[in-house]
C-alpha positions as CSV (number, residue, x, y, z in Angstrom):
1,X,-49.0,32.6,11.3
2,X,-51.1,32.2,8.3
3,X,-53.0,28.7,7.8
4,X,-52.5,27.0,4.5
5,X,-55.6,24.6,3.5
6,X,-54.5,21.6,1.4
7,X,-55.8,20.3,-2.1
8,X,-54.5,16.5,-2.4
9,X,-55.7,15.2,-5.8
10,X,-56.3,11.8,-7.4
11,X,-58.4,11.6,-10.3
12,X,-59.5,15.4,-10.5
13,X,-61.1,14.9,-6.9
14,X,-60.2,16.2,-3.6
15,X,-58.7,13.0,-1.2
16,X,-56.3,12.6,1.7
17,X,-54.1,9.9,2.5
18,X,-52.5,8.5,5.6
19,X,-49.0,8.7,5.8
20,X,-48.6,9.0,2.1
21,X,-50.2,5.6,1.6
22,X,-52.3,5.6,-1.4
23,X,-54.0,2.3,-0.6
24,X,-55.6,4.2,2.7
25,X,-57.0,6.9,0.1
26,X,-60.4,8.4,1.0
27,X,-62.1,10.8,-1.5
28,X,-63.9,14.3,0.6
29,X,-65.6,15.9,-2.9
30,X,-65.4,15.2,-6.6
31,X,-65.4,19.0,-7.3
32,X,-62.0,20.7,-5.4
33,X,-62.9,24.0,-7.3
34,X,-66.0,24.0,-4.8
35,X,-63.1,23.0,-2.2
36,X,-61.3,26.0,-3.0
37,X,-64.3,28.5,-2.8
38,X,-65.0,27.7,0.7
39,X,-61.6,28.3,2.0
40,X,-61.6,31.5,-0.6
41,X,-64.8,32.5,1.5
42,X,-63.7,32.0,4.8
43,X,-60.8,34.8,4.1
44,X,-58.0,32.6,3.9
45,X,-55.3,33.3,0.8
46,X,-53.1,30.1,0.2
47,X,-53.6,27.2,-1.1
48,X,-51.6,23.8,-0.8
49,X,-52.4,22.0,-4.0
50,X,-50.5,18.3,-4.2
51,X,-51.1,16.2,-7.5
52,X,-51.1,12.7,-6.2
53,X,-51.7,11.0,-9.4
54,X,-48.3,13.5,-10.6
55,X,-46.0,12.7,-7.5
56,X,-46.4,9.2,-8.1
57,X,-46.0,9.2,-12.0
58,X,-42.8,11.3,-12.1
59,X,-44.7,14.3,-14.4
60,X,-47.6,17.0,-13.5
61,X,-51.0,15.4,-14.0
62,X,-53.6,17.0,-12.7
63,X,-52.6,20.4,-14.0
64,X,-56.3,21.2,-15.2
65,X,-57.4,21.5,-11.6
66,X,-54.7,23.6,-11.1
67,X,-55.8,26.0,-14.3
68,X,-59.7,25.9,-12.5
69,X,-59.1,27.0,-9.1
70,X,-56.4,29.7,-10.5
71,X,-58.8,30.8,-12.8
72,X,-62.2,30.9,-10.7
73,X,-60.3,32.1,-7.1
74,X,-57.9,34.7,-6.2
75,X,-55.6,32.2,-3.7
76,X,-52.3,32.1,-4.3
77,X,-51.6,28.6,-5.1
78,X,-48.6,26.5,-4.6
79,X,-48.4,23.2,-6.8
80,X,-46.7,20.3,-6.4
81,X,-46.9,16.9,-7.3
82,X,-44.2,15.2,-10.2
83,X,-42.3,18.4,-11.0
84,X,-39.1,16.8,-12.3
85,X,-38.3,18.3,-15.5
86,X,-38.2,22.0,-16.7
87,X,-41.2,21.4,-18.6
88,X,-43.5,20.3,-15.7
89,X,-42.1,23.7,-14.1
90,X,-43.7,25.5,-17.0
91,X,-47.0,23.9,-17.0
92,X,-47.4,24.4,-13.3
93,X,-46.8,28.3,-13.7
94,X,-48.4,28.5,-17.2
95,X,-51.5,27.0,-15.3
96,X,-51.6,29.6,-12.8
97,X,-49.1,28.7,-9.9
98,X,-47.1,31.2,-7.9
99,X,-44.9,28.7,-6.3
100,X,-44.1,25.6,-7.5
101,X,-43.5,23.0,-4.9
102,X,-40.9,20.5,-5.6
103,X,-38.8,17.7,-2.9
104,X,-37.7,15.0,-5.1
105,X,-35.8,16.6,-7.1
106,X,-33.9,18.7,-4.7
107,X,-32.5,15.5,-3.5
108,X,-31.9,13.5,-5.9
109,X,-30.9,15.9,-8.9
110,X,-29.4,18.8,-7.1
111,X,-27.8,20.0,-10.4
112,X,-31.0,20.6,-12.7
113,X,-33.1,22.1,-9.5
114,X,-30.6,24.7,-9.1
115,X,-30.9,25.4,-13.2
116,X,-34.8,26.1,-12.2
117,X,-33.8,28.4,-9.1
118,X,-31.6,30.3,-11.9
119,X,-33.7,30.3,-14.6
120,X,-37.1,31.0,-12.5
121,X,-36.0,32.5,-9.5
122,X,-35.5,31.1,-6.3
123,X,-38.5,33.2,-5.1
124,X,-40.5,31.1,-7.4
125,X,-40.3,27.8,-5.4
126,X,-41.5,26.0,-2.3
127,X,-39.2,23.6,-0.9
128,X,-40.6,20.6,0.2
129,X,-38.5,18.6,3.0
130,X,-40.7,15.2,4.2
131,X,-38.6,14.4,7.1
132,X,-38.4,10.5,8.6
133,X,-36.1,10.5,11.8
134,X,-34.4,13.6,10.4
135,X,-33.9,12.6,7.1
136,X,-35.2,13.3,3.8
137,X,-38.0,11.2,2.5
138,X,-38.5,11.1,-1.4
139,X,-40.7,9.6,-4.1
140,X,-44.1,10.0,-2.0
141,X,-41.9,9.1,1.0
142,X,-41.6,5.6,-0.6
143,X,-37.8,6.2,-0.4
144,X,-35.6,7.6,2.9
145,X,-32.4,9.0,2.1
146,X,-29.0,9.7,3.8
147,X,-29.9,13.2,3.8
148,X,-30.2,15.0,7.3
149,X,-32.8,18.0,6.9
150,X,-30.5,20.6,8.7
151,X,-27.6,20.3,6.3
152,X,-30.5,20.6,3.0
153,X,-32.1,23.5,4.0
154,X,-28.5,25.2,4.6
155,X,-27.4,24.1,1.1
156,X,-30.8,25.5,-0.2
157,X,-30.8,28.5,1.5
158,X,-27.7,29.5,0.3
159,X,-29.1,29.1,-3.1
160,X,-31.9,31.7,-2.3
161,X,-34.5,29.7,-1.2
162,X,-37.0,31.7,1.1
163,X,-39.7,29.0,1.8
164,X,-39.8,25.7,3.1
165,X,-42.1,23.4,4.6
166,X,-41.5,20.4,6.4
167,X,-43.4,17.0,6.8
168,X,-42.8,14.7,9.6
169,X,-44.0,11.7,7.9
170,X,-44.7,9.5,11.1
171,X,-47.4,12.2,11.5
172,X,-48.6,12.8,8.7
173,X,-52.8,12.0,8.3
174,X,-52.7,11.0,11.7
175,X,-54.9,13.5,13.6
176,X,-51.8,13.5,16.5
177,X,-50.5,16.5,16.8
178,X,-47.4,18.4,14.8
179,X,-43.7,17.7,15.0
180,X,-43.3,20.6,17.0
181,X,-39.9,19.7,18.8
182,X,-38.2,19.2,15.4
183,X,-40.0,22.4,13.8
184,X,-38.2,24.4,16.9
185,X,-35.6,23.2,16.1
186,X,-35.3,23.8,12.9
187,X,-36.3,27.8,13.3
188,X,-34.2,28.0,16.1
189,X,-30.9,27.2,14.0
190,X,-32.4,28.5,10.6
191,X,-34.9,32.1,12.6
192,X,-35.0,34.1,8.6
193,X,-36.7,31.3,6.7
194,X,-40.4,31.5,6.2
195,X,-40.9,28.3,8.1
196,X,-44.3,26.3,7.0
197,X,-45.3,23.3,9.4
198,X,-47.0,20.3,7.3
199,X,-48.6,17.1,9.1
200,X,-50.1,16.3,12.0
201,X,-52.4,19.3,12.8
202,X,-55.7,18.1,14.4
203,X,-56.6,21.1,16.5
204,X,-57.1,25.0,17.4
205,X,-54.5,24.0,20.0
206,X,-52.0,22.4,17.7
207,X,-52.5,25.5,15.5
208,X,-51.7,27.7,18.4
209,X,-48.5,25.8,19.3
210,X,-47.2,26.3,15.8
211,X,-47.6,29.4,16.2
212,X,-45.5,29.9,19.3
213,X,-42.7,27.5,17.5
214,X,-42.3,30.6,15.6
215,X,-44.2,28.8,12.2
216,X,-45.1,31.2,9.7
217,X,-47.2,29.1,8.3
218,X,-49.2,25.4,8.7
219,X,-50.3,23.5,6.6
220,X,-53.8,22.1,7.1
221,X,-55.8,19.5,5.6
222,X,-57.6,16.5,7.1
223,X,-58.4,18.0,10.6
224,X,-60.5,20.6,8.5
225,X,-62.1,17.7,6.3
226,X,-62.8,15.9,9.2
227,X,-64.5,18.7,10.9
228,X,-61.7,18.7,13.6
229,X,-61.3,22.2,12.9
230,X,-64.0,25.1,11.2
231,X,-63.3,27.6,8.4
232,X,-64.8,29.9,11.0
233,X,-62.5,28.8,13.4
234,X,-59.7,29.8,11.2
235,X,-60.9,33.2,11.0
236,X,-58.5,34.0,13.9
237,X,-55.6,33.5,11.3
238,X,-56.8,35.6,8.5
């Protein structure tokens, strides 16, 4: 299993929200590049970069941050937040992302997303599934759909998606542990999926549980910023 550190961006700054609530925002660093370089120096190879301004506005906003990090580190970056049009997808790739991270559009506009898969290749996308009670949550978690997580995954595996991360909204940013039972269930049903856990990781013990559950990756954010897990400790996953 690899660890994928997360940087969430608002106004060009590195922040974290609790349960996707913009009112519960904490700024950790004014300079995301500094944070990314720390991750790279620790031997981590990937980065999950989230444009929270873009997610709220419905269009990519912080692509300059992406461009800077991609240009000044060798991290493999997946970038998401506000990718709603083909133009957004192009901006993301032109700015240096290896993967475009999408969620809401795969639920709300399957036809459009399917066109992107054909145009850019399914390998170019990291599909995000935010989940509340096994149903997909969209629009920065502000709305819950009636789409069952297992149906959602099955449909997009058939369209060529290889990598997917899943966030249990009830766990995210609370440092109370990840949704291991949910992830176990998903991995059992879709053993060939490159499955990445996201949300709730608070300790090395949590990461051990996710690895034993069969997760290929784990996105970690707040636990690093709150010094629950040190970059030194993460070297066992490098």
